N, C-alpha and C positions, 0 to 999 in steps of 0.2 A: 437538475442540470444534465440529465442523461437523454440521449437522442436515440430512438429506435430506427435503424436503417436495415431493411430486409431481415428483420428478426434478430439483429445483432445490436446490442446497446453500446453506444459510444459516449464518452464525456463530450459536452458541448464544445470544449476547447480542442478536442482531439483532432478532428478532421481539418479545421482551419490551420492548426499548427503543422500538421503533416503536409498540407498543401503548400504552406509558406516555405517550409524547409525543403520540400521536394523541388520547388522552383528556384529558391535562392542558392542553395548549396551547389548544384551543378553549374549554375552560371558563374558563381564566384570561383569555383574550382577551375573552370575553363579560362576565365579572364585574368585571374590573379597569378595562376601558375606558381603559387608559393608552396613549397613542400611542407607536409605536416610533420612537425617536430614534437616529440613527446619525451617525458622524463623516464617513464617505465613502460616501454613499448610491449614487452613480453606479457605483462599482466593484462593489458587491453586485448591483445590477440587471444589469450587464453579465455578471457571472459566471453568474447563473441564466438569463439569456437565451441565452448561448452554450451552456450545458448543455442547454437546451430545444431549441435548433436542432440540437445533436448527436443528440438522441433522434429528431428528425424525419429526420435523415440516415440513422439506423439503419432507420427505417421505409421510406425511399426505396430503400434497398439491396435491399429485398424484390423489386424488379423484376427483378433478375438472380439471385435466390437459387434454389438447388436445393431447399432445404427452407425454405419460407416460415414454418412454425410456429416454428422456433427464432429467426427474426428477431424475431417478435413477443415471444418470451420474453426476448430480449436487450433490446428496448425497454422491457419491463416491469421488468426488473432495474434499468436505468438511471433509469427513472422513480422507482423506490424510492430510489435513491441521491439524486436531487434532492429527494424528499420528506423524507427523513431530514435532509438538510442544511438545508432550509428550516425544518423544525420545530425543529431545534436553534437556528438563528438567532433564531427567535421566542421560544423557551424561555429562552435565556440572557439574562436581563435584569439580572444582577448577577454579581459575581466568584465568589460561592459556587457558582452553577450552572455557570459556566465551568469551575471546578475539578472539579466532578462529572463533566462530560463528558470532560475531559482524562484523568482517572484511569480512566474507563470505556474510553477508547481504549487506555491502558496495560494494563488488565486483559484486554481482548480479545486483545491480542498475547501477553501473558505466560502466560495460561492455556493457550495452544496449545503453548508450549514445556514446560509442566509435564507434559503427557501422556506423553512418552517417559521422563521421570524416574520417573513413577509405574509405568510398565511395567518399568523397571529394578529398582525397589524390590520389585515383585511377582515378579521373576524371569522375566518373559516374554521379555526381550531382554537382550543383553549390552551393557555400557557402550560397548564399542568395536565394536559391530556397524556395518555399512556404512550410513551416511547415514540414521540413524533420527531425527536431530534436525532441527527446522526452522531455516532460516538467516535469511531476511529478516525473519521475525516476531521473531526474537531481536534483530535490529538495531533494529526498531521499539521494542522494550522498552528497549534500551540508550539510544537517542536521547531517549526521554521521561524516563529516569531520570537521565541524566548531570548536568543542572543542579542536582539536589537532593542529590547525594552529599556536598556540604559540610555538610549538616545533621547528619551523624554519627549517623544512625539505623541500627540493626543490620539491620532488614529491607530497607533500601535496598541495603546492601552485599551482603546475601545474594541478593537478586533480581538485582543486577548480576553477581554471580559466576555464577549459573545461566544468565543470558542470554549472558554472554560464552563460557562453555563450549559452550552450544548453537550459538552462531555458528561457533566454530572446528570443532567436531565435525560440523557439518552438511555440511562439505566442499563448501559452495556457493561457487563463485568470485564470484558476484554478491554474496553476503552479506559476503565478505571485503572486496571493493571498497567496498561501502556502509558497512561499519564504518570503514574507513580515512577515507572522506569525512566521515562524521559526527564522528570524532575530530578531524580537521583543523578542521572548522567549530567544534566545541566549544572547542578550544584557542584559536582565533581570537577567539571571543566572550568568553573569560575575561579578567578584569582582574587575577586573582590567580594568581601562580605556584604557590601552595600547591595549588590545585585541579588545575592541570596535572600537578603532581608526583604527586598521589594517583591520578589516572586512569592515568598512565603506569606507575606502580608496579603497579597492579591488572592492567592489560593484560599487562605483562611477566610477572607471576606466573602468570597463566592460560596464557599462551603457553608458559611453561616447563613447566607441568603437561602440556600437550598434547604437547610435544616429548619429554617423558620417557616418558609412558604410551601415546602413540599416534603415534609418529614415522612408522611405515610408511604408515598411512592418509594422513597429512598430506603426506608426500613424494610419494606416488603421485598424489594429486589435484593437487598443485602442478605435477608434471611433465606433466600432461595439458593444461595451459592452452593451450599453443601446439603440441601434438603433432598432426601430420597423420594419424597412424595411429589416433587416438582416434575410436571410433565416434560418440561424442557430438558431436565437432567436425564430422565429415563429415555427420552428420544435420542439424546446424544450418546448414551451408552449403547443403544440399539444400532446406531449408525457406525459406531466404532467396531461393533461385532461384524457388520456387513463388510467394512473395510478390511479387517483381518481375514475374513473368509475369502474375499476376492484375492488378497495377496497370496494366501495359501494355495488357491486353485490355479492362479496364473502369476507366479512370482516374478517372471522376467519381463514380460511385455504388457502385463495388465489386462484389464477387461475392456479397454478402449477409452480413449480420452473423452470426457464429458458423458460417459456411459454408466456412471455410478448408479444413478437412480433406476435406469433401465435394467441393469444387472440385479439390483435389489428386488425389483418387482418380478422379474423372470424367475429368480431363485426362491421367491415367496418369503423373503426376509423382511416383512413389513410389521412384525409384531412390535408393539410399543411406539409405532410411528403415528404421531398425532397431526402432523402437518397435512394440510389439504393439497398443497402444491408440491408434489413429489419431484418435479423437474429440477428444482433448485436445491435439493437436499445433497449434503455431503457430510463427511465425518467431522466437520468443524476443525480440521487440521490439514493445511495444504500439503504437508509432506506425506501424510497418510493417504490423502486423496490422489496425489501424484503416484505413490507407490501402488495403489489399488487400480488406478486407471491406466498408467503408463509403465507400470512395473518397476522393478529395482533398477533397471537400466535408466529409465526416465528420472527416477529419484536421484540417482548418482549425478547426472548432468545438471539437473535442476538445483541440487544442493551446491554443486561446484560453482555454478553461476553466481549464487548468493555469496559464497566464500570469496570469490574474486572481487565482487562489489565491495564487501567489507574491507578487504585487503587494500583496494585502491584508495578508499576514503581515509583509512588509517595512515597510509603512506603519504597522502596529500598534506597531512599536518607537518611533515618534515621536508617534502620535496616540491610542494606546489606554492605558487605565488598568490593563490586565492586567499582573500582575507579570512582570518580565523573565525570570524562571526559566521560566515557562510558555511564553513566546514563543520562547525558545531551544529548549526541548524540542519545541514544535510545529514549528518550522522544521527541526529535526533529523529529525522523523518524515517531513516532506515530502521531505527529501533521500533518506530510505530508500525512499519511494514512487517517487521519480524513478528510482532504480536498479532498482526492480521493473519500472517501465515500460520502462526501457532494455534489460533482459535477460529480461523475462518478459511477463506480461499481467495485467490486473486480473480476478480471478475469486474467487468465494466470499468468504473472509475479507478479501481485499484490497479488494474492492468495498465492504465494510462500513467498513474503515479509511478509504477514500477519502471516503465519505459523512460520517464523523465529522470528517475534516480540513476538508471544505468547511464544515460547520456551525461548527467552531471558528474558521476563518479569517474567516468573515463575522461571527461573534459578537464578535470583537475590536473591531469598530467600534461595538458597543453599549455598551462599557465606557468611559466618559469618563475623562480624566485628572483625578485629584483635585487641585483647585487649593489 
């Protein structure tokens, strides 16, 4: 579900949604002339301000960049993230529009996990082929679905089953941890034991299917988690060393946004690196990568942006008129994003997910509580 445009990957929904919002929002703003009223205006302003300052930190990192052109490309990508978030904030003036963007986020994640299922149906790959399923995208889908399973709609359970299977068979340790965290949060947010029982039964059933039909893959991947002999683990340690070296040499403005791999090659820090594609390598931690590429200045504003997103969603439970189901699902998707940040980096589809989460988090403040 990714589209390559001039060397930049976009989610298939990304350009159409941006085009729709760019056309619709200005027209509505001109003709309706209705002022934008929010519950917590200062938090929204601080969020967009911190994101803007992060983009400026990206541009500042060009001073140390080996390849300046990709720094500008990074700044353009993050400008698009901010633009989509801002347009969604202005667009969502009622609950119906909030729901539309919410399910757009779900569809964006779920369609990605449908691709390998289609390949299996067409006979292109085997169900138990090694790591053909996306992991963290499946957790995004699950997090957004979980609050609505009590509605007893068949398509919800079917989507839940497909997402759960994708999560397990992705063999992604990050996805397994994220799933566990999302389930713990969901159980904590539930006031009904019936909902907890349903989810527990569903997860147990899928896990039993995985253990019966794919035990070798599961046990192999589980055994790799703390193995020192694992090539993946040794490479991760080597990449962490590169990140800390970069931070120590250029602590304030970094080595240049998206220049991590170029810096690594130039400094000759490629020992224990087994990947053939060096362009996509990073320290498997977004905060470390931001610190090494955009410096501590970039890390500060990047972290601040996330803090304001968390703050807005938590405040929405008390001050927003958005249905609690959607708020629980939105916070669950944010938990998934935090795991992606902790064990990966925002790129392609995750950049789009992040933009939608920003838009939804700020839009919660536009839906007043119905007195």
